[in-house]
C-alpha positions in Angstrom: -3.1 -20.0 -60.1 0.0 -18.3 -58.6 -1.0 -16.5 -55.4 2.3 -14.7 -54.9 0.9 -11.5 -56.3 -2.6 -11.9 -54.8 -3.2 -8.7 -52.7 -5.8 -10.4 -50.4 -4.5 -11.5 -47.0 -3.9 -15.2 -46.6 -6.1 -17.2 -44.3 -3.1 -17.8 -42.0 -2.3 -14.1 -41.6 -5.9 -13.1 -41.0 -6.3 -15.7 -38.3 -3.0 -14.7 -36.7 -4.1 -11.1 -36.5 -7.4 -12.1 -34.9 -5.6 -14.3 -32.4 -3.2 -11.5 -31.5 -6.1 -9.1 -31.0 -7.9 -11.5 -28.8 -4.8 -12.1 -26.7 -4.3 -8.4 -26.2 -7.9 -8.0 -25.1 -7.7 -10.9 -22.7 -4.5 -9.6 -21.3 -5.9 -6.2 -20.7 -9.0 -7.6 -19.1 -7.0 -9.8 -16.9 -4.7 -6.9 -15.9 -7.7 -4.8 -15.0 -9.2 -7.6 -12.9 -5.9 -8.2 -11.2 -5.3 -4.5 -10.3 -8.9 -4.2 -9.1 -8.4 -7.1 -6.7 -5.3 -5.3 -5.4 -7.1 -2.1 -4.8 -10.1 -3.9 -3.2 -7.9 -5.6 -0.7 -6.0 -2.4 0.0 -9.1 -0.3 0.5 -10.8 -2.9 2.6 -7.7 -3.2 4.8 -7.6 0.6 5.3 -11.3 0.8 6.2 -10.9 -2.1 8.6 -8.0 -0.4 10.3 -9.9 2.8 10.6 -12.9 1.1 12.2 -10.9 -0.9 14.6 -8.9 2.2 15.6 -12.0 4.3 16.3 -13.7 1.6 18.3 -10.6 0.8 20.3 -10.0 4.5 21.1 -13.6 4.9 22.3 -13.6 1.9 24.6 -12.7 2.1 28.2 -10.3 -0.8 27.8 -8.6 0.7 24.9 -8.2 4.1 26.5 -6.7 2.5 29.6 -4.0 0.8 27.5 -3.3 3.8 25.3 -3.1 6.3 28.3 -1.5 4.2 31.0 0.8 2.3 28.7 2.4 -0.9 29.9 3.8 -4.0 28.2 0.6 -4.6 26.3 0.8 -1.2 24.6 4.3 -2.1 23.3 3.1 -5.4 22.1 0.3 -3.7 20.1 2.7 -1.1 18.7 5.3 -3.8 17.5 2.8 -6.4 16.3 2.2 -4.9 12.9 5.9 -5.1 12.1 5.9 -8.8 13.0 3.0 -9.5 10.7 4.7 -7.7 7.8 7.9 -9.7 8.3 6.1 -13.0 8.4 4.1 -12.2 5.3 7.2 -10.9 3.4 9.6 -13.7 4.3 7.0 -16.5 4.3 5.2 -15.6 1.1 6.5 -18.6 -0.9 5.8 -21.1 1.9 2.4 -19.8 3.0 -0.8 -20.6 1.1 -2.9 -17.9 -0.4 -5.6 -18.4 2.2 -3.0 -18.1 5.0 -1.7 -14.8 3.5 -5.3 -13.5 3.3 -5.8 -14.3 7.0 -2.5 -12.6 7.9 -3.5 -9.5 5.9 -6.8 -9.1 7.7 -5.1 -9.8 11.1 -2.4 -7.2 10.2 -5.1 -4.6 9.3 -6.8 -5.3 12.6 -3.7 -5.0 14.7 -2.7 -1.9 12.8 -6.0 -0.4 13.9 -5.2 -1.1 17.5 -1.7 0.5 17.1 -3.1 3.6 15.4 -6.0 4.2 17.9 -4.0 6.8 19.8 -4.5 9.4 17.0 -8.2 9.7 18.1 -6.9 10.7 21.6 -4.5 13.3 20.1 -6.3 14.9 17.1 -9.9 16.0 16.5 -12.2 13.7 14.6 -12.8 16.4 11.9 -9.1 16.9 11.3 -8.5 13.1 11.0 -11.3 12.9 8.5 -10.0 15.8 6.5 -6.5 14.4 6.4 -7.9 11.0 5.4 -9.7 12.4 2.4 -6.7 14.5 1.4 -4.5 11.4 1.6 -7.1 9.4 -0.4 -7.1 12.0 -3.2 -3.3 12.3 -3.3 -3.0 8.5 -3.3 -5.5 8.1 -6.1 -3.6 10.6 -8.3 -0.2 9.2 -7.6 -1.3 5.6 -8.1 -3.0 6.6 -11.4 0.3 8.2 -12.5 2.2 5.0 -11.6 -0.2 2.9 -13.5 -0.4 5.0 -16.7 3.0 6.6 -17.1 5.3 5.2 -19.8 8.4 6.3 -17.8 10.3 3.5 -16.1 10.2 4.2 -12.3 12.3 1.2 -11.3 15.3 3.6 -10.8 13.3 5.2 -7.9 13.3 2.0 -5.9 16.8 2.1 -4.3 16.6 5.8 -3.6 13.2 5.5 -1.9 14.1 2.5 0.2 17.2 4.3 1.4 15.0 7.2 2.2 12.7 5.0 4.3 15.7 3.7 6.3 17.1 7.2 6.8 13.7 8.3 7.9 13.5 5.6 10.5 16.9 6.5 11.9 16.0 10.1 12.1 12.7 9.3 13.9 14.5 7.2 16.5 17.2 9.9 17.0 14.6 12.6 17.4 12.5 10.5 19.8 15.3 9.5 22.2 18.0 12.2 21.6 16.9 15.5 20.0 13.2 15.7 20.8 12.9 18.6 18.5 9.5 19.9 17.2 11.2 21.4 14.2 12.8 18.1 13.3 9.5 16.3 13.7 8.0 18.6 11.1 10.9 18.1 8.8 10.7 14.3 9.2 7.0 14.5 8.4 7.5 16.6 5.3 10.2 14.2 4.0 8.0 11.2 4.9 5.1 12.5 2.9 7.4 12.9 -0.2 9.0 9.5 0.2 5.7 7.6 0.5 4.2 9.7 -2.3 7.0 8.4 -4.5 6.6 4.9 -3.3 2.9 4.9 -4.2 3.7 5.6 -7.8 6.7 3.2 -7.8 4.8 0.3 -6.1 1.8 0.7 -8.4 4.0 0.4 -11.5 5.8 -2.5 -10.0 2.6 -4.3 -9.1 1.3 -3.8 -12.7 4.5 -5.1 -14.3 4.5 -8.3 -12.2 1.1 -9.3 -13.7 2.7 -10.6 -16.9 4.8 -13.0 -14.9 2.2 -14.4 -12.6 -1.0 -14.4 -14.8 -2.7 -17.8 -14.7 -0.4 -19.2 -12.0 -0.9 -20.1 -8.4 1.3 -17.2 -7.4 -1.2 -14.5 -8.6 -3.4 -14.7 -5.6 -0.3 -14.2 -3.3 1.0 -11.4 -5.4 -2.4 -9.6 -5.2 -2.3 -9.7 -1.4 1.3 -8.6 -1.1 0.7 -5.8 -3.6 -2.3 -4.7 -1.5 0.0 -4.8 1.6 2.6 -2.5 -0.1 0.0 0.1 -1.2 -1.7 -0.1 2.2 1.6 0.8 3.9 2.2 3.6 1.4 -1.3 5.0 2.2 -1.1 4.7 6.0 2.3 6.1 6.2 1.5 9.1 4.0 -1.7 9.7 6.1 0.3 9.5 9.4 2.9 12.0 8.2 0.4 14.3 6.7 -1.6 14.3 9.9 1.3 16.1 11.6 0.5 19.1 9.4 -3.2 18.9 9.0 -4.3 17.4 12.4 -6.0 19.7 14.9 -5.2 18.7 18.4 -7.8 18.2 21.1 
């Protein structure tokens, strides 16, 4: 019998459709698990930083360093930058376990460097700012994850904004020392890191297709968590300038 006019789907076509459906489901499940790992690392890192900061600020040893300064204070302030550089430039050479250890060490040192906020702002205003930042971060990250718009064009603009922000902060700290400029820098900082939250989320999501099932996926999860962690902490710090009540 000639099957060329048979309206029923052939066995090959039916199996191909099932296989494609299964592949799509497996990909979506893998993507959700991947993103959940990124958010779990990022959230755990933020919580670890907060706990370390609070404990250090409330200890006699920590208060002595934060108030009296000295070389150790500068080491604590600059150490987080060193960790970020090591992780960023050494990602391909370091093992996943080593990157994990560096991430937790970075979150701990970051807590030490941020402890001074507990000596400047009230606990209630810090908590209020934290929850406001968390709500904003969740909304922005959800937008980055779900939007169909390509946000890759934001990257260069936002990175240039971060560089300009750092230059402005240094100039204001050592030259202008202007309160008005400090507020302007904080406002721009909130906007820049809000944009980076959406941009980084979409970028982390898009990378999954290239690393799924490879040894690199564990490393990409940690580095993705690091990027979102930095977005959150910077947005929180700049927002605290507006919402923080001083002791």
